[in-house]
NULOZA-160728 format. One record per atom (N, C-alpha, C): residue number from 1; atom name; x, z, y. Coordinates in nm, 4 decimals, decimal comma. Layout:
BEGIN
NUM;CA;X;Z;Y .
...
END
This chain:
BEGIN
1;N;7,6680;10,7984;12,5944 .
1;CA;7,6881;10,6778;12,5148 .
1;C;7,7900;10,7053;12,4049 .
2;N;7,7557;10,6665;12,2811 .
2;CA;7,8461;10,6954;12,1691 .
2;C;7,9633;10,5961;12,1687 .
3;N;8,0788;10,6401;12,1200 .
3;CA;8,1961;10,5525;12,1203 .
3;C;8,1809;10,4369;12,0218 .
4;N;8,2570;10,3311;12,0452 .
4;CA;8,2564;10,2177;11,9526 .
4;C;8,3379;10,2552;11,8305 .
5;N;8,2779;10,2319;11,7140 .
5;CA;8,3414;10,2688;11,5869 .
5;C;8,3471;10,1498;11,4931 .
6;N;8,4222;10,1686;11,3832 .
6;CA;8,4128;10,0766;11,2697 .
6;C;8,2674;10,0806;11,2218 .
7;N;8,2221;9,9740;11,1610 .
7;CA;8,0807;9,9674;11,1214 .
7;C;8,0495;10,0423;10,9916 .
8;N;8,1487;10,0639;10,9062 .
8;CA;8,1190;10,1130;10,7713 .
8;C;8,0557;10,2511;10,7595 .
9;N;8,0777;10,3474;10,8504 .
9;CA;8,0097;10,4751;10,8275 .
9;C;7,8605;10,4745;10,8612 .
10;N;7,8132;10,3688;10,9253 .
10;CA;7,6708;10,3618;10,9590 .
10;C;7,6283;10,4783;11,0466 .
11;N;7,5156;10,5396;11,0132 .
11;CA;7,4606;10,6491;11,0944 .
11;C;7,4672;10,7846;11,0246 .
12;N;7,5192;10,7883;10,9018 .
12;CA;7,5249;10,9121;10,8247 .
12;C;7,6201;11,0116;10,8925 .
13;N;7,5716;11,1320;10,9228 .
13;CA;7,6516;11,2310;10,9963 .
13;C;7,7795;11,2698;10,9222 .
14;N;7,7708;11,2870;10,7912 .
14;CA;7,8889;11,3232;10,7115 .
14;C;7,9914;11,2102;10,7145 .
15;N;7,9424;11,0875;10,7003 .
15;CA;8,0296;10,9695;10,7019 .
15;C;8,0935;10,9517;10,8397 .
16;N;8,0153;10,9737;10,9440 .
16;CA;8,0680;10,9621;11,0807 .
16;C;8,1779;11,0649;11,1060 .
17;N;8,1564;11,1879;11,0605 .
17;CA;8,2580;11,2927;11,0789 .
17;C;8,3847;11,2565;11,0024 .
18;N;8,3690;11,2045;10,8817 .
18;CA;8,4854;11,1633;10,8015 .
18;C;8,5616;11,0516;10,8733 .
19;N;8,4891;10,9532;10,9232 .
19;CA;8,5505;10,8428;10,9973 .
19;C;8,6218;10,8933;11,1232 .
20;N;8,5553;10,9799;11,1967 .
20;CA;8,6052;11,0237;11,3275 .
20;C;8,7196;11,1244;11,3189 .
21;N;8,7258;11,2004;11,2120 .
21;CA;8,8213;11,3109;11,2062 .
21;C;8,9280;11,2983;11,0987 .
22;N;8,9034;11,2193;10,9956 .
22;CA;8,9931;11,2234;10,8796 .
22;C;9,0488;11,0872;10,8385 .
23;N;8,9637;10,9870;10,8274 .
23;CA;9,0047;10,8579;10,7735 .
23;C;9,1092;10,7930;10,8638 .
24;N;9,2213;10,7562;10,8051 .
24;CA;9,3264;10,6897;10,8804 .
24;C;9,4267;10,7828;10,9454 .
25;N;9,4017;10,9139;10,9376 .
25;CA;9,4961;11,0111;10,9936 .
25;C;9,6123;11,0266;10,8947 .
26;N;9,7361;11,0077;10,9398 .
26;CA;9,8500;11,0202;10,8486 .
26;C;9,8551;11,1588;10,7834 .
27;N;9,8533;11,1589;10,6509 .
27;CA;9,8535;11,2827;10,5718 .
27;C;9,9905;11,2978;10,5055 .
28;N;10,0523;11,4139;10,5244 .
28;CA;10,1856;11,4366;10,4679 .
28;C;10,1895;11,5563;10,3730 .
29;N;10,0770;11,6227;10,3553 .
29;CA;10,0724;11,7397;10,2677 .
29;C;10,0626;11,6950;10,1215 .
30;N;10,1522;11,7463;10,0381 .
30;CA;10,1569;11,7064;9,8965 .
30;C;10,0215;11,7225;9,8280 .
31;N;9,9650;11,8432;9,8381 .
31;CA;9,8413;11,8713;9,7660 .
31;C;9,7227;11,7924;9,8217 .
32;N;9,7188;11,7755;9,9520 .
32;CA;9,6096;11,6984;10,0125 .
32;C;9,6158;11,5523;9,9667 .
33;N;9,7361;11,4973;9,9569 .
33;CA;9,7510;11,3598;9,9080 .
33;C;9,7062;11,3495;9,7626 .
34;N;9,7401;11,4495;9,6832 .
34;CA;9,6980;11,4528;9,5425 .
34;C;9,5450;11,4537;9,5329 .
35;N;9,4813;11,5372;9,6129 .
35;CA;9,3350;11,5443;9,6135 .
35;C;9,2742;11,4089;9,6519 .
36;N;9,3262;11,3485;9,7576 .
36;CA;9,2721;11,2195;9,8024 .
36;C;9,2869;11,1125;9,6943 .
37;N;9,4014;11,1109;9,6271 .
37;CA;9,4233;11,0113;9,5226 .
37;C;9,3263;11,0321;9,4064 .
38;N;9,3064;11,1571;9,3659 .
38;CA;9,2122;11,1835;9,2569 .
38;C;9,0695;11,1462;9,2960 .
39;N;9,0294;11,1818;9,4178 .
39;CA;8,8932;11,1487;9,4612 .
39;C;8,8724;10,9975;9,4688 .
40;N;8,9741;10,9239;9,5128 .
40;CA;8,9626;10,7770;9,5141 .
40;C;8,9426;10,7252;9,3718 .
41;N;9,0104;10,7869;9,2754 .
41;CA;8,9920;10,7474;9,1352 .
41;C;8,8513;10,7753;9,0857 .
42;N;8,7969;10,8904;9,1244 .
42;CA;8,6591;10,9229;9,0859 .
42;C;8,5595;10,8270;9,1516 .
43;N;8,5976;10,7718;9,2662 .
43;CA;8,5082;10,6819;9,3391 .
43;C;8,4943;10,5459;9,2722 .
44;N;8,5898;10,5074;9,1880 .
44;CA;8,5884;10,3740;9,1260 .
44;C;8,4486;10,3384;9,0744 .
45;N;8,3953;10,2281;9,1245 .
45;CA;8,2632;10,1814;9,0836 .
45;C;8,1477;10,2456;9,1581 .
46;N;8,1774;10,3370;9,2482 .
46;CA;8,0743;10,4075;9,3247 .
46;C;8,1015;10,3907;9,4734 .
47;N;8,0077;10,4367;9,5558 .
47;CA;8,0314;10,4311;9,7002 .
47;C;8,1063;10,5567;9,7434 .
48;N;8,1857;10,5446;9,8498 .
48;CA;8,2639;10,6588;9,8962 .
48;C;8,1743;10,7717;9,9455 .
49;N;8,0590;10,7396;10,0023 .
49;CA;7,9702;10,8460;10,0518 .
49;C;7,9247;10,9356;9,9357 .
50;N;7,9114;10,8787;9,8167 .
50;CA;7,8749;10,9586;9,6983 .
50;C;7,9806;11,0654;9,6739 .
51;N;8,1076;11,0261;9,6819 .
51;CA;8,2183;11,1202;9,6617 .
51;C;8,2229;11,2212;9,7762 .
52;N;8,2052;11,1733;9,8968 .
52;CA;8,2110;11,2604;10,0136 .
52;C;8,1058;11,3715;10,0033 .
53;N;7,9872;11,3351;9,9582 .
53;CA;7,8797;11,4344;9,9449 .
53;C;7,9096;11,5362;9,8354 .
54;N;7,9924;11,4981;9,7394 .
54;CA;8,0248;11,5871;9,6275 .
54;C;8,1629;11,6520;9,6425 .
55;N;8,2330;11,6246;9,7525 .
55;CA;8,3715;11,6696;9,7650 .
55;C;8,3859;11,8212;9,7503 .
56;N;8,2997;11,8990;9,8149 .
56;CA;8,3109;12,0451;9,8029 .
56;C;8,2848;12,0900;9,6597 .
57;N;8,1920;12,0234;9,5916 .
57;CA;8,1670;12,0550;9,4507 .
57;C;8,2903;12,0236;9,3664 .
58;N;8,3545;11,9094;9,3955 .
58;CA;8,4780;11,8738;9,3254 .
58;C;8,5843;11,9807;9,3483 .
59;N;8,5991;12,0240;9,4718 .
59;CA;8,7011;12,1250;9,5035 .
59;C;8,6764;12,2530;9,4251 .
60;N;8,5500;12,2928;9,4143 .
60;CA;8,5167;12,4143;9,3382 .
60;C;8,5415;12,3925;9,1888 .
61;N;8,4963;12,2795;9,1364 .
61;CA;8,5087;12,2522;8,9926 .
61;C;8,6535;12,2328;8,9490 .
62;N;8,7359;12,1761;9,0375 .
62;CA;8,8758;12,1468;9,0034 .
62;C;8,9732;12,2456;9,0691 .
63;N;8,9299;12,3707;9,0834 .
63;CA;9,0191;12,4772;9,1309 .
63;C;9,0944;12,4393;9,2572 .
64;N;9,0216;12,3839;9,3551 .
64;CA;9,0843;12,3476;9,4816 .
64;C;9,1882;12,2374;9,4669 .
65;N;9,1757;12,1591;9,3621 .
65;CA;9,2709;12,0515;9,3309 .
65;C;9,4132;12,1059;9,3176 .
66;N;9,4227;12,2231;9,2556 .
66;CA;9,5536;12,2826;9,2269 .
66;C;9,6116;12,2113;9,1046 .
67;N;9,7168;12,1303;9,1226 .
67;CA;9,7704;12,0509;9,0115 .
67;C;9,8173;12,1357;8,8930 .
68;N;9,8739;12,2532;8,9211 .
68;CA;9,9234;12,3372;8,8119 .
68;C;9,8086;12,3869;8,7242 .
69;N;9,6973;12,4173;8,7861 .
69;CA;9,5811;12,4625;8,7072 .
69;C;9,5161;12,3458;8,6334 .
70;N;9,5001;12,2333;8,7033 .
70;CA;9,4366;12,1165;8,6402 .
70;C;9,5186;12,0693;8,5208 .
71;N;9,6506;12,0714;8,5336 .
71;CA;9,7386;12,0249;8,4253 .
71;C;9,7190;12,1057;8,2970 .
72;N;9,6677;12,2280;8,3098 .
72;CA;9,6480;12,3137;8,1917 .
72;C;9,5036;12,3123;8,1390 .
73;N;9,4198;12,2257;8,1921 .
73;CA;9,2815;12,2207;8,1452 .
73;C;9,2773;12,1878;7,9960 .
74;N;9,1874;12,2569;7,9286 .
74;CA;9,1699;12,2412;7,7841 .
74;C;9,0501;12,1509;7,7553 .
75;N;9,0358;12,1073;7,6306 .
75;CA;8,9146;12,0306;7,5944 .
75;C;8,7860;12,1072;7,6275 .
76;N;8,7893;12,2407;7,6156 .
76;CA;8,6719;12,3219;7,6489 .
76;C;8,6388;12,3080;7,7980 .
77;N;8,7423;12,3075;7,8825 .
77;CA;8,7214;12,2908;8,0273 .
77;C;8,6649;12,1520;8,0564 .
78;N;8,7130;12,0501;7,9857 .
78;CA;8,6605;11,9138;8,0036 .
78;C;8,5111;11,9121;7,9729 .
79;N;8,4731;11,9756;7,8616 .
79;CA;8,3311;11,9803;7,8247 .
79;C;8,2495;12,0521;7,9317 .
80;N;8,3064;12,1584;7,9884 .
80;CA;8,2395;12,2320;8,0954 .
80;C;8,2197;12,1423;8,2184 .
81;N;8,3236;12,0659;8,2537 .
81;CA;8,3136;11,9753;8,3688 .
81;C;8,2103;11,8653;8,3449 .
82;N;8,1982;11,8213;8,2209 .
82;CA;8,1003;11,7171;8,1879 .
82;C;7,9564;11,7662;8,2040 .
83;N;7,9381;11,8985;8,2111 .
83;CA;7,8049;11,9560;8,2317 .
83;C;7,7771;11,9858;8,3787 .
84;N;7,8766;11,9649;8,4652 .
84;CA;7,8657;12,0005;8,6071 .
84;C;7,8025;11,8851;8,6856 .
85;N;7,6753;11,9021;8,7214 .
85;CA;7,6016;11,7966;8,7931 .
85;C;7,6520;11,7756;8,9354 .
86;N;7,7351;11,8675;8,9842 .
86;CA;7,7850;11,8563;9,1207 .
86;C;7,9002;11,7583;9,1369 .
87;N;7,9539;11,7082;9,0243 .
87;CA;8,0655;11,6139;9,0304 .
87;C;8,0272;11,4851;8,9578 .
88;N;8,1209;11,3916;8,9509 .
88;CA;8,1008;11,2698;8,8719 .
88;C;8,1361;11,3047;8,7276 .
89;N;8,0366;11,2992;8,6396 .
89;CA;8,0572;11,3402;8,5009 .
89;C;8,0983;11,2200;8,4159 .
90;N;8,2237;11,1875;8,4244 .
90;CA;8,2797;11,0715;8,3541 .
90;C;8,4034;11,1207;8,2793 .
91;N;8,3932;11,1251;8,1468 .
91;CA;8,5015;11,1815;8,0659 .
91;C;8,6359;11,1163;8,0967 .
92;N;8,6385;10,9838;8,1061 .
92;CA;8,7641;10,9139;8,1308 .
92;C;8,8278;10,9548;8,2624 .
93;N;8,7449;10,9703;8,3652 .
93;CA;8,7975;11,0087;8,4973 .
93;C;8,8436;11,1546;8,4982 .
94;N;8,7699;11,2406;8,4294 .
94;CA;8,8091;11,3821;8,4217 .
94;C;8,9413;11,3955;8,3460 .
95;N;8,9520;11,3285;8,2317 .
95;CA;9,0763;11,3351;8,1545 .
95;C;9,1916;11,2697;8,2308 .
96;N;9,1616;11,1642;8,3068 .
96;CA;9,2643;11,1005;8,3899 .
96;C;9,3148;11,1975;8,4964 .
97;N;9,2256;11,2783;8,5530 .
97;CA;9,2659;11,3764;8,6547 .
97;C;9,3644;11,4778;8,5963 .
98;N;9,3410;11,5163;8,4718 .
98;CA;9,4314;11,6119;8,4058 .
98;C;9,5683;11,5473;8,3845 .
99;N;9,5691;11,4241;8,3347 .
99;CA;9,6952;11,3522;8,3164 .
99;C;9,7660;11,3282;8,4485 .
100;N;9,6886;11,2991;8,5524 .
100;CA;9,7468;11,2758;8,6850 .
100;C;9,8083;11,4043;8,7412 .
101;N;9,7464;11,5189;8,7125 .
101;CA;9,8032;11,6465;8,7565 .
101;C;9,9388;11,6691;8,6907 .
102;N;9,9494;11,6362;8,5640 .
102;CA;10,0780;11,6498;8,4935 .
102;C;10,1809;11,5539;8,5517 .
103;N;10,1375;11,4310;8,5828 .
103;CA;10,2280;11,3323;8,6429 .
103;C;10,2733;11,3778;8,7815 .
104;N;10,1809;11,4355;8,8574 .
104;CA;10,2132;11,4891;8,9905 .
104;C;10,3213;11,5967;8,9789 .
105;N;10,3031;11,6900;8,8845 .
105;CA;10,4007;11,7986;8,8675 .
105;C;10,5373;11,7429;8,8274 .
106;N;10,5366;11,6371;8,7486 .
106;CA;10,6616;11,5728;8,7083 .
106;C;10,7317;11,5108;8,8300 .
107;N;10,6535;11,4460;8,9161 .
107;CA;10,7108;11,3882;9,0386 .
107;C;10,7662;11,4994;9,1283 .
108;N;10,6921;11,6081;9,1412 .
108;CA;10,7382;11,7188;9,2246 .
108;C;10,8705;11,7756;9,1715 .
109;N;10,8805;11,7850;9,0394 .
109;CA;11,0027;11,8383;8,9788 .
109;C;11,1207;11,7428;8,9992 .
110;N;11,0949;11,6133;8,9820 .
110;CA;11,2032;11,5147;8,9899 .
110;C;11,2362;11,4713;9,1322 .
111;N;11,1343;11,4606;9,2176 .
111;CA;11,1534;11,4079;9,3528 .
111;C;11,1520;11,5166;9,4607 .
112;N;11,0901;11,6301;9,4287 .
112;CA;11,0831;11,7394;9,5250 .
112;C;10,9650;11,7327;9,6206 .
113;N;10,9047;11,6139;9,6345 .
113;CA;10,7935;11,5978;9,7285 .
113;C;10,7072;11,4793;9,6872 .
114;N;10,5782;11,5058;9,6663 .
114;CA;10,4848;11,3971;9,6366 .
114;C;10,4645;11,3130;9,7622 .
115;N;10,4608;11,3808;9,8767 .
115;CA;10,4433;11,3114;10,0042 .
115;C;10,5560;11,2100;10,0276 .
116;N;10,6800;11,2534;10,0111 .
116;CA;10,7927;11,1610;10,0312 .
116;C;10,7851;11,0443;9,9341 .
117;N;10,7485;11,0747;9,8089 .
117;CA;10,7338;10,9702;9,7071 .
117;C;10,6312;10,8658;9,7518 .
118;N;10,5153;10,9120;9,7988 .
118;CA;10,4092;10,8209;9,8433 .
118;C;10,4526;10,7438;9,9676 .
119;N;10,5030;10,8156;10,0674 .
119;CA;10,5355;10,7532;10,1955 .
119;C;10,6534;10,6566;10,1872 .
120;N;10,7378;10,6698;10,0855 .
120;CA;10,8475;10,5727;10,0667 .
120;C;10,7924;10,4305;10,0521 .
121;N;10,6725;10,4190;9,9958 .
121;CA;10,6123;10,2863;9,9760 .
121;C;10,5640;10,2249;10,1069 .
122;N;10,5529;10,3081;10,2096 .
122;CA;10,5150;10,2603;10,3435 .
122;C;10,6352;10,2669;10,4377 .
123;N;10,7535;10,2805;10,3788 .
123;CA;10,8770;10,2951;10,4569 .
123;C;10,8690;10,4125;10,5542 .
124;N;10,7893;10,5133;10,5169 .
124;CA;10,7820;10,6358;10,5948 .
124;C;10,6993;10,6298;10,7220 .
125;N;10,6430;10,5127;10,7524 .
125;CA;10,5704;10,4954;10,8787 .
125;C;10,4364;10,4270;10,8562 .
126;N;10,3293;10,4792;10,9148 .
126;CA;10,1989;10,4140;10,9005 .
126;C;10,2012;10,2713;10,9558 .
127;N;10,1498;10,1785;10,8783 .
127;CA;10,1407;10,0394;10,9229 .
127;C;10,0207;10,0259;11,0161 .
128;N;10,0451;9,9696;11,1334 .
128;CA;9,9383;9,9553;11,2329 .
128;C;9,8787;9,8145;11,2242 .
129;N;9,7715;9,8021;11,1486 .
129;CA;9,7021;9,6733;11,1409 .
129;C;9,6170;9,6544;11,2654 .
130;N;9,5867;9,5290;11,2954 .
130;CA;9,5102;9,4993;11,4165 .
130;C;9,3915;9,4093;11,3808 .
131;N;9,3097;9,4609;11,2906 .
131;CA;9,1939;9,3848;11,2455 .
131;C;9,0803;9,3953;11,3465 .
132;N;9,0109;9,2837;11,3656 .
132;CA;8,8953;9,2825;11,4557 .
132;C;8,7646;9,2667;11,3794 .
133;N;8,7761;9,2388;11,2477 .
133;CA;8,6574;9,2203;11,1638 .
133;C;8,6854;9,2776;11,0255 .
134;N;8,5843;9,3370;10,9651 .
134;CA;8,5989;9,3920;10,8297 .
134;C;8,6381;9,2820;10,7307 .
135;N;8,6033;9,1572;10,7613 .
135;CA;8,6382;9,0455;10,6725 .
135;C;8,7891;9,0265;10,6614 .
136;N;8,8621;9,0736;10,7615 .
136;CA;9,0080;9,0585;10,7622 .
136;C;9,0790;9,1630;10,6757 .
137;N;9,0123;9,2732;10,6450 .
137;CA;9,0757;9,3835;10,5733 .
137;C;9,0936;9,3463;10,4263 .
138;N;9,2166;9,3535;10,3759 .
138;CA;9,2399;9,3171;10,2358 .
138;C;9,1901;9,4254;10,1402 .
139;N;9,1638;9,3862;10,0164 .
139;CA;9,1255;9,4830;9,9135 .
139;C;9,2504;9,5489;9,8553 .
140;N;9,3617;9,4766;9,8601 .
140;CA;9,4886;9,5293;9,8116 .
140;C;9,6009;9,4565;9,8840 .
141;N;9,7199;9,5134;9,8797 .
141;CA;9,8353;9,4538;9,9462 .
141;C;9,9565;9,4646;9,8533 .
142;N;10,0656;9,4045;9,8944 .
142;CA;10,1894;9,4153;9,8164 .
142;C;10,2283;9,5629;9,8006 .
143;N;10,2137;9,6418;9,9078 .
143;CA;10,2450;9,7846;9,9018 .
143;C;10,1560;9,8565;9,8020 .
144;N;10,0245;9,8293;9,8043 .
144;CA;9,9344;9,9006;9,7129 .
144;C;9,9592;9,8590;9,5686 .
145;N;9,9977;9,7334;9,5472 .
145;CA;10,0302;9,6889;9,4107 .
145;C;10,1555;9,7589;9,3604 .
146;N;10,2569;9,7704;9,4466 .
146;CA;10,3817;9,8364;9,4063 .
146;C;10,3595;9,9854;9,3793 .
147;N;10,2857;10,0528;9,4671 .
147;CA;10,2583;10,1956;9,4495 .
147;C;10,1725;10,2177;9,3254 .
148;N;10,0722;10,1349;9,3046 .
148;CA;9,9868;10,1447;9,1866 .
148;C;10,0696;10,1327;9,0590 .
149;N;10,1572;10,0353;9,0559 .
149;CA;10,2411;10,0112;8,9375 .
149;C;10,3292;10,1331;8,9081 .
150;N;10,3865;10,1909;9,0128 .
150;CA;10,4745;10,3065;8,9932 .
150;C;10,3956;10,4308;8,9545 .
151;N;10,2786;10,4508;9,0144 .
151;CA;10,1943;10,5644;8,9762 .
151;C;10,1547;10,5534;8,8288 .
152;N;10,1145;10,4345;8,7862 .
152;CA;10,0772;10,4142;8,6455 .
152;C;10,1965;10,4399;8,5538 .
153;N;10,3124;10,3908;8,5945 .
153;CA;10,4326;10,4087;8,5138 .
153;C;10,4624;10,5572;8,4941 .
154;N;10,4285;10,6355;8,5946 .
154;CA;10,4555;10,7790;8,5887 .
154;C;10,3423;10,8591;8,5255 .
155;N;10,2352;10,7937;8,4838 .
155;CA;10,1298;10,8617;8,4090 .
155;C;9,9969;10,8797;8,4788 .
156;N;9,9837;10,8304;8,6020 .
156;CA;9,8548;10,8370;8,6706 .
156;C;9,7611;10,7309;8,6142 .
157;N;9,6309;10,7604;8,6215 .
157;CA;9,5296;10,6634;8,5796 .
157;C;9,4262;10,6517;8,6912 .
158;N;9,3396;10,5504;8,6818 .
158;CA;9,2408;10,5217;8,7869 .
158;C;9,3130;10,5096;8,9218 .
159;N;9,4175;10,4280;8,9200 .
159;CA;9,4968;10,4080;9,0414 .
159;C;9,5406;10,2622;9,0508 .
160;N;9,4441;10,1711;9,0299 .
160;CA;9,4739;10,0290;9,0454 .
160;C;9,5028;9,9965;9,1907 .
161;N;9,5486;9,8738;9,2185 .
161;CA;9,5873;9,8367;9,3548 .
161;C;9,4762;9,8521;9,4594 .
162;N;9,3507;9,8281;9,4216 .
162;CA;9,2401;9,8423;9,5170 .
162;C;9,2139;9,9894;9,5469 .
163;N;9,2151;10,0735;9,4433 .
163;CA;9,1986;10,2180;9,4635 .
163;C;9,3125;10,2712;9,5493 .
164;N;9,4347;10,2257;9,5201 .
164;CA;9,5515;10,2732;9,5954 .
164;C;9,5442;10,2263;9,7408 .
165;N;9,4898;10,1063;9,7642 .
165;CA;9,4788;10,0631;9,9039 .
165;C;9,3756;10,1484;9,9784 .
166;N;9,2649;10,1808;9,9134 .
166;CA;9,1654;10,2692;9,9759 .
166;C;9,2278;10,4065;10,0047 .
167;N;9,3102;10,4550;9,9124 .
167;CA;9,3830;10,5803;9,9313 .
167;C;9,4778;10,5692;10,0512 .
168;N;9,5474;10,4564;10,0627 .
168;CA;9,6399;10,4341;10,1742 .
168;C;9,5658;10,4337;10,3077 .
169;N;9,4477;10,3726;10,3097 .
169;CA;9,3658;10,3717;10,4312 .
169;C;9,3219;10,5145;10,4668 .
170;N;9,2712;10,5865;10,3678 .
170;CA;9,2207;10,7219;10,3907 .
170;C;9,3322;10,8166;10,4349 .
171;N;9,4534;10,7957;10,3802 .
171;CA;9,5659;10,8859;10,4051 .
171;C;9,6525;10,8430;10,5214 .
172;N;9,6139;10,7357;10,5895 .
172;CA;9,6858;10,6928;10,7078 .
172;C;9,8165;10,6206;10,6838 .
173;N;9,8430;10,5775;10,5602 .
173;CA;9,9613;10,4945;10,5366 .
173;C;9,9442;10,3614;10,6087 .
174;N;9,8184;10,3225;10,6240 .
174;CA;9,7837;10,2058;10,7056 .
174;C;9,6734;10,2480;10,8018 .
175;N;9,6732;10,1897;10,9186 .
175;CA;9,5672;10,2140;11,0162 .
175;C;9,4761;10,0912;11,0125 .
176;N;9,3653;10,1042;10,9406 .
176;CA;9,2715;9,9931;10,9269 .
176;C;9,1440;10,0126;11,0080 .
177;N;9,1485;10,1035;11,1065 .
177;CA;9,0368;10,1078;11,2008 .
177;C;9,0376;9,9748;11,2763 .
178;N;8,9212;9,9227;11,3051 .
178;CA;8,9126;9,8011;11,3846 .
178;C;8,9761;9,8270;11,5216 .
179;N;9,0319;9,7244;11,5809 .
179;CA;9,0952;9,7420;11,7129 .
179;C;8,9921;9,7822;11,8187 .
180;N;8,8653;9,7510;11,7950 .
180;CA;8,7590;9,7889;11,8884 .
180;C;8,7136;9,9339;11,8694 .
181;N;8,7569;9,9972;11,7599 .
181;CA;8,7157;10,1343;11,7274 .
181;C;8,8002;10,2342;11,8065 .
182;N;8,7355;10,3360;11,8591 .
182;CA;8,8080;10,4355;11,9394 .
182;C;8,9141;10,5084;11,8587 .
183;N;8,9016;10,5121;11,7252 .
183;CA;8,9980;10,5826;11,6411 .
183;C;9,1253;10,5017;11,6164 .
184;N;9,1234;10,3716;11,6404 .
184;CA;9,2443;10,2919;11,6168 .
184;C;9,3595;10,3447;11,7014 .
185;N;9,3359;10,3605;11,8300 .
185;CA;9,4388;10,4111;11,9201 .
185;C;9,4779;10,5547;11,8889 .
186;N;9,3789;10,6375;11,8523 .
186;CA;9,4073;10,7778;11,8173 .
186;C;9,5018;10,7853;11,6978 .
187;N;9,4722;10,7072;11,5940 .
187;CA;9,5549;10,7100;11,4728 .
187;C;9,6926;10,6498;11,4992 .
188;N;9,6989;10,5502;11,5860 .
188;CA;9,8285;10,4915;11,6241 .
188;C;9,9136;10,5963;11,6945 .
189;N;9,8525;10,6770;11,7807 .
189;CA;9,9242;10,7845;11,8491 .
189;C;9,9748;10,8894;11,7496 .
190;N;9,8909;10,9254;11,6536 .
190;CA;9,9306;11,0224;11,5518 .
190;C;10,0493;10,9699;11,4707 .
191;N;10,0511;10,8416;11,4453 .
191;CA;10,1587;10,7814;11,3669 .
191;C;10,2932;10,7937;11,4382 .
192;N;10,2896;10,7949;11,5704 .
192;CA;10,4142;10,8019;11,6472 .
192;C;10,4707;10,9431;11,6548 .
193;N;10,3900;11,0425;11,6167 .
193;CA;10,4340;11,1816;11,6277 .
193;C;10,5208;11,2258;11,5118 .
194;N;10,5211;11,1514;11,4030 .
194;CA;10,5958;11,1932;11,2827 .
194;C;10,7442;11,1946;11,3133 .
END
C-alpha cells in the first residue's frame, strides 16, 4: 500500500520523487538555494513539472548554476541560451538569471553566506505549518513579502512574493506538506536536526 501524500504530485513518477525526497527538506547549501530560487523564477507562469522535467537541461545550460560563471554571461551566451530547446527560452528570465547571479555574488561578498541571508527571514528555523487542505496554503506570507522585497532591492528579478513562497516551500523554510502526508513528520524531524 502506497503512503498517504499531498495531492499535488499526482501519479507522475518524477513529481512523486521530488515530493518524497526533496520538497520541504530544509536546504542550507548556498549554491543549491541559488539554483532553487532561479528555477522558481523560470517557473513563473508555468507548471512546476515543466521545470522539473527540464532541470537537468537547465543545469547543463547554466554551467551547473555556478553563480560566478553565470554572472559573466555575455549577450552572445544569452543568444545561445535562447536557441536551447531544453530550457525555458525567455529572454527576460535568462537576463534576470544573470543579474541574480551578480546579486548573489554581492550578497556572498557582503554577508558571507547566501544561506544565512535567506534563513534569517525564517528566523533560522523551518516553520512547521499544520495544513489539512491545500485550500489552507497561502500563496504568499509576510515572510515571503519581506524576503522578496529585499531580494529585489539587492538586484534579483522574478522573485515576487508568490515565487519566493514557492521557493520557501521547496527549500524547507516552511513545511507545507499536509499533516496527513507521510513527509510532514519526516520534514519536521529534519528541521529539528539543524
